[in-house]
C-alpha positions in Angstrom: 41.3 43.4 2.2 38.0 43.8 1.5 35.3 45.1 4.1 32.5 42.9 5.3 28.9 44.6 5.7 26.5 44.6 8.4 23.2 43.6 7.1 20.6 46.1 8.1 22.0 46.3 11.6 21.9 42.9 12.6 25.8 42.4 13.3 25.3 39.8 11.0 29.1 40.2 8.8 28.3 39.4 4.9 31.3 39.6 2.5 30.3 42.0 -0.4 31.4 39.3 -2.7 29.0 36.4 -1.1 26.1 36.5 -3.6 25.8 34.4 -6.6 27.0 35.5 -10.0 24.6 36.8 -13.1 25.8 36.8 -16.4 26.8 40.8 -17.4 28.0 41.3 -13.6 31.9 42.6 -13.1 33.9 39.1 -12.1 35.2 39.0 -8.7 39.0 38.5 -7.9 40.0 35.0 -6.9 40.0 34.8 -2.8 44.0 35.2 -1.6 44.5 31.3 -1.2 43.9 30.4 -4.9 47.8 31.4 -5.9 49.9 29.6 -8.3 52.1 26.8 -7.0 54.6 25.0 -8.3 54.0 21.8 -6.0 51.3 20.6 -8.7 53.2 21.4 -12.1 54.5 17.7 -12.6 51.6 16.3 -12.2 49.6 19.3 -14.6 52.8 18.5 -17.3 52.4 14.3 -17.0 48.4 14.4 -17.2 48.0 17.2 -19.7 51.4 17.8 -21.3 50.0 16.1 -24.3 47.4 18.0 -24.9 48.2 21.6 -24.1 51.0 23.8 -22.9 51.7 23.4 -20.0 53.1 26.6 -18.3 54.3 27.4 -14.5 51.5 29.6 -14.3 48.4 29.3 -16.8 47.3 32.3 -19.1 44.2 33.8 -17.8 41.0 33.3 -20.2 37.5 33.8 -19.9 37.0 30.2 -18.8 39.3 30.4 -15.9 38.2 34.1 -15.3 34.8 32.3 -14.4 36.1 29.7 -12.5 37.9 32.4 -10.0 35.2 33.9 -9.5 33.1 31.3 -8.5 35.3 30.6 -5.4 33.4 32.8 -3.7 29.8 31.0 -4.1 28.2 27.7 -3.5 25.2 26.0 -5.1 23.0 28.6 -5.4 19.8 26.0 -5.9 20.7 23.7 -3.2 22.1 25.9 -0.4 18.6 28.0 0.4 17.3 24.1 0.5 20.0 23.6 3.6 19.2 26.7 5.4 15.8 25.6 5.4 16.2 22.2 6.4 19.2 23.5 9.1 16.7 26.2 10.1 13.7 23.6 10.7 14.4 19.8 10.7 16.8 18.2 8.4 14.7 14.9 8.4 11.7 16.4 7.0 13.1 18.4 4.3 15.0 15.1 3.4 11.8 12.9 3.1 10.0 15.6 1.3 13.5 16.0 -1.7 13.5 11.8 -1.6 9.1 12.0 -2.4 9.9 15.0 -5.0 12.8 12.6 -6.5 10.7 9.3 -6.5 7.0 10.9 -7.3 7.9 14.2 -9.1 7.3 17.8 -7.6 4.3 18.0 -8.0 3.2 15.1 -6.0 4.5 17.0 -2.9 1.5 19.2 -1.6 2.8 22.5 -0.4 6.2 22.2 -1.0 8.6 24.8 0.3 10.0 27.3 -2.1 13.1 27.0 -1.7 12.3 23.0 -2.6 10.6 24.2 -5.4 12.9 26.2 -7.0 15.6 23.6 -6.7 13.5 20.7 -8.2 12.5 23.5 -11.3 16.4 23.5 -11.9 16.5 19.8 -11.7 13.8 19.3 -14.0 14.9 21.1 -16.7 17.7 19.8 -19.7 19.4 23.0 -20.7 19.5 23.3 -23.9 23.1 22.4 -24.5 22.6 18.7 -23.2 23.1 16.3 -26.5 21.6 13.3 -24.8 23.1 10.9 -28.2 26.6 12.8 -26.7 25.7 11.8 -23.3 25.3 8.4 -24.0 28.6 8.3 -26.0 30.5 10.1 -23.1 29.1 7.3 -21.0 30.2 4.1 -22.9 33.8 5.9 -23.9 34.9 6.2 -19.8 33.3 2.6 -19.3 35.7 2.0 -21.8 38.7 3.2 -19.7 41.2 0.8 -18.8 42.1 -0.4 -15.5 45.0 1.4 -15.7 43.3 4.8 -16.3 40.9 4.4 -13.8 43.1 3.6 -11.0 45.4 6.5 -12.6 42.1 8.8 -12.1 41.3 7.8 -8.7 45.2 8.4 -7.4 45.1 11.6 -9.2 41.9 12.3 -7.4 43.2 10.9 -3.6 46.2 13.0 -3.7 43.9 16.0 -4.8 42.1 15.2 -1.4 45.0 14.6 1.0 47.2 17.8 -0.6 45.3 20.1 -2.5 44.7 23.0 0.5 41.0 23.9 -0.3 39.5 20.1 -0.4 42.0 18.5 1.9 41.0 21.2 4.8 37.2 20.7 3.9 37.8 16.6 4.1 40.0 16.8 7.4 37.7 19.5 9.4 34.4 16.9 9.1 36.4 14.3 10.8 35.3 11.6 8.4 38.5 10.5 6.3 39.7 9.6 9.5 36.6 8.5 11.9 34.4 7.0 9.3 36.6 6.2 6.2 35.1 3.3 4.9 31.8 4.4 5.1 32.8 7.7 3.3 34.2 5.4 0.8 31.3 3.4 -0.1 29.9 5.9 -0.4 31.9 7.6 -2.9 32.5 4.6 -4.9 28.6 4.0 -4.9 28.3 7.6 -6.3 30.3 6.6 -9.4 28.6 3.3 -9.5 25.5 4.6 -9.7 26.0 7.7 -12.5 27.7 5.5 -14.9 24.6 3.1 -15.2 22.5 3.0 -18.6 19.9 6.0 -18.3 21.6 8.2 -15.6 20.4 11.2 -16.9 16.8 10.3 -16.4 15.2 12.4 -13.9 13.4 9.2 -12.3 16.6 7.0 -12.6 19.1 5.6 -9.4 21.8 7.4 -10.4 19.9 10.9 -11.1 18.9 10.2 -7.0 22.3 9.3 -5.7 23.4 12.6 -7.3 21.1 14.9 -5.6 21.2 12.7 -2.4 25.0 13.4 -2.6 24.5 17.2 -3.6 22.4 17.9 -0.2 25.3 16.2 2.1 27.7 18.1 0.3 25.8 21.4 1.3 25.2 20.3 4.7 28.9 20.1 5.2 29.1 23.6 2.6 27.1 25.3 5.4 28.8 24.1 8.7 31.9 24.8 7.7 30.7 28.2 6.6 29.7 28.8 10.2 32.1 27.3 12.0 35.6 28.8 10.0 33.6 32.2 10.2 33.7 35.4 8.0 37.9 35.6 8.3 37.9 32.5 6.5 36.1 33.7 4.0 37.9 36.6 3.0 41.3 34.7 2.7 39.8 31.5 1.3 36.2 32.2 -0.1 33.0 29.7 0.1 34.5 26.1 1.2 33.3 23.5 -1.0 32.9 26.5 -3.9 31.3 25.9 -7.2 34.6 26.4 -8.6 36.0 23.5 -6.6 33.1 21.3 -7.4 33.4 22.3 -11.2 36.7 20.7 -11.0 34.6 17.0 -11.0 34.3 17.4 -14.7 37.7 16.7 -15.9 38.7 14.9 -12.2 36.2 12.1 -12.2 36.1 11.8 -16.2 38.4 12.7 -18.9 41.6 12.7 -16.8 40.9 9.0 -17.0 41.3 8.9 -20.9 44.3 10.9 -20.7 46.5 8.6 -18.6 44.9 5.9 -20.9 46.4 7.9 -23.6 49.9 8.7 -22.0 49.7 4.7 -21.9 49.4 3.9 -25.4 45.9 3.3 -25.4 44.8 6.7 -27.9 40.9 7.4 -27.2 40.2 9.5 -29.9 39.2 13.1 -29.6 35.6 12.5 -29.9 35.7 9.9 -27.1 37.1 13.0 -24.7 35.0 15.5 -26.2 31.4 12.9 -25.7 33.2 11.9 -22.1 33.3 15.7 -21.3 29.6 16.1 -22.0 28.9 13.2 -20.3 30.0 14.3 -16.6 29.1 17.8 -17.7 25.6 17.0 -17.2 26.8 15.2 -13.9 27.9 18.0 -12.7 24.9 20.4 -13.6 22.7 18.0 -11.6 25.3 17.8 -8.7 24.8 21.9 -8.7 27.5 23.1 -10.5 26.8 26.4 -12.2 26.4 26.2 -16.5 28.5 29.0 -16.6 31.4 26.9 -15.5 30.3 23.6 -17.3 32.9 23.1 -20.3 31.5 22.3 -23.7 34.7 19.9 -24.7 37.3 18.3 -23.6 39.8 21.0 -24.6 37.7 23.2 -21.9 38.0 20.5 -19.3 41.7 20.4 -20.3 41.5 24.1 -19.4 39.8 23.7 -16.1 41.7 21.3 -14.7 45.3 22.6 -15.4 43.9 25.9 -14.2 42.4 24.5 -10.8 45.5 22.5 -10.6 48.1 25.2 -10.5 46.6 27.0 -7.4 46.2 24.0 -4.9 48.1 25.4 -2.6 51.8 26.5 -1.9 51.5 24.5 1.5 49.3 21.6 2.6 46.4 22.1 5.3 47.1 21.0 8.4 45.4 17.5 8.1 47.2 17.0 5.0 49.7 14.0 7.3 46.7 13.2 8.8 44.9 11.9 5.2 47.6 10.9 3.1 48.3 8.5 6.9 45.2 7.1 6.4 44.9 6.5 2.4 48.8 4.4 3.3 47.1 2.7 6.0 44.0 1.9 3.7 46.6 0.5 0.9 48.9 -1.5 3.1 45.3 -3.4 4.4 44.1 -3.6 0.7 46.9 -5.0 -0.5 49.1 -7.0 2.0 47.6 -9.8 3.8 48.3 -10.8 7.5 47.1 -14.2 7.8 49.8 -15.6 5.4 53.5 -15.3 5.7 53.4 -15.7 1.7 50.4 -13.0 1.3 52.6 -10.9 3.4 55.6 -11.0 1.6 54.3 -10.9 -1.9 52.0 -8.0 -0.4 54.8 -5.6 1.2 57.4 -6.7 -1.2 55.4 -6.8 -4.5 51.8 -5.5 -5.0 52.1 -2.3 -2.9 55.6 -1.1 -4.2 53.8 -1.4 -7.8 50.7 0.6 -6.7 53.4 2.8 -5.0 55.5 3.1 -8.0 52.5 3.6 -10.2 51.1 6.5 -7.6 54.2 8.3 -8.3 54.4 8.1 -12.1 51.2 9.5 -12.8 51.3 12.4 -9.8 55.0 13.1 -9.8 57.2 14.5 -6.9 56.6 16.1 -4.7 53.2 15.5 -4.0 52.9 11.9 -4.8 55.9 11.8 -2.3 54.2 13.5 0.4 51.3 10.9 0.2 53.2 7.5 -0.1 55.8 8.9 2.6 53.9 7.3 5.6 54.7 4.1 3.5 58.6 4.5 4.3 59.7 4.8 1.1 62.3 7.4 0.0 62.0 9.2 -3.0 64.8 7.5 -4.9 63.1 4.0 -4.2 59.8 5.7 -5.6 61.3 7.0 -8.7 62.6 3.4 -9.1 59.4 1.7 -9.0 57.9 4.6 -11.0 60.1 3.7 -13.6 59.0 -0.1 -13.7 55.4 0.5 -13.2 55.5 2.9 -15.9 57.0 0.4 -17.9 54.5 -2.6 -17.2 51.1 -0.2 -17.1 52.4 0.9 -20.8 53.2 -2.6 -22.2 49.3 -3.8 -20.8 47.7 -1.0 -22.3 49.2 -1.1 -25.6 48.3 -4.6 -25.0 44.5 -3.8 -24.4 44.4 -1.8 -27.1 46.3 -4.4 -29.7 43.4 -7.2 -28.4 40.6 -4.4 -28.7 41.0 -3.7 -32.3 40.0 -7.0 -33.3 36.8 -7.3 -35.5 34.0 -6.5 -33.2 35.3 -3.3 -31.6 31.8 -1.3 -31.4 29.8 -4.6 -30.0 32.2 -4.6 -27.3 32.4 -0.9 -26.2 28.6 -1.1 -25.7 28.5 -4.6 -23.9 31.5 -3.3 -21.1 28.7 -0.1 -20.7 25.5 -2.2 -20.2 25.6 -2.3 -16.4 27.9 1.3 -16.1 31.5 1.8 -15.9 33.4 -1.8 -14.8 36.0 0.1 -13.0 33.3 1.8 -10.8 31.6 -1.2 -10.5 34.9 -3.3 -9.0 35.6 -0.2 -6.8 32.0 -0.3 -5.6 32.1 -4.1 -4.8 35.4 -3.7 -3.0 34.5 -0.9 -0.6 31.3 -2.5 0.3 33.1 -5.9 1.1 35.6 -3.6 3.4 33.2 -1.7 5.0 30.5 -5.3 5.8 34.0 -6.2 7.4 34.3 -3.0 9.3 30.6 -3.7 10.4 29.2 -1.2 8.2 25.7 -3.0 6.1 23.8 0.6 5.2 24.2 2.7 2.6 21.7 5.9 2.9 23.8 9.5 2.3 22.9 10.3 5.7 26.3 10.7 6.9 25.8 14.7 8.2 22.2 15.0 8.4 22.9 15.2 12.3 26.2 17.3 11.6 26.5 20.6 13.1 29.4 23.7 13.1 30.8 22.6 16.4 31.1 18.4 14.9 33.6 20.0 12.9 36.9 21.6 13.2 38.3 24.8 12.7 40.5 25.5 9.2 
């Protein structure tokens, strides 16, 4: 095991891999926790099998070697800002960030160097950014079917609940269980905002929302790092690492179109490449290093396949709790309790259909673990999965035929005029549920007052 270093006799342990990568450096080997896991093989085959040769253990390539390296580091530009905030006052630093977002960094008198560096990064459009292709990708994502959107959401649910790294971070903060509806409405508002027209504009609401969520993630990363300490870093790398964040490119965009295609919609390769561009720039604003950002759909798929293959041989200690919370939310969403008929339809028809579609998209064993809290057996889930798969395929193929009528291009652009319809629907539903739970504000400040002591050990 690699030793830690004592920085200038301070007694502060710093691992020799704890730095930000620069081109030309030797690549660091992945942390010990990044090990091939057979548990995610079925999900990888179902989602990616039509696009690449999915092997039990993916071959290493220059892209996946960079991903393995970047499990050791966080966000080069937001981490110093968070360090400044925790050393001074989080609220004061947030006010400076908000002013710079609204008026530009030049409007801030004597901005701290850390914030000036962040906005130099944010104000820059990377040379690989293609505005036309970005817009094509935004429109293509807006034209996913509800089954593609739902499938992508369910894959992300199982990753959150069962992936070792993400479930550890999510579980340790406690918000998924303690503050589920506020967390859900913030998540869905993020996806709604970044899919709006003009969201690549530096002063758009989507851009600002992206940065505010980035700052919140930085606060969580800093507090988790302090709470978990050097022993965790030696084994697991950085919590909410750059590699973990890079997974957002396929997990929040291209995957939805791939699921649609599995059901028979036939989005084109050009659509998938454009969606990769759309979310790659979104990921750049979110803090993903450019060295990890895919340039096309193939690279996004390669990234997704590798990261999922390393998602853990065993679940974190919060996996059951997270799965239970999600299952309870499904029951609350789809099973009415104020009506005998509504309760019967929800529990006997709608809930099995959703569970079946979950299993159809994700496969065993990961979906079985998440849905175990609903009381379904593996045999039941397989039966529901077959029925849900046939039903979804018929629906998606029908949508494709209807959408092939004259005027398709105009319809595609019209669907995108207010963002992604599926994301808008999710945001609307989560706002309604949050309001019913007494939550009416949305400010992405849920961790402004958090400390390391508020989080649990790994």
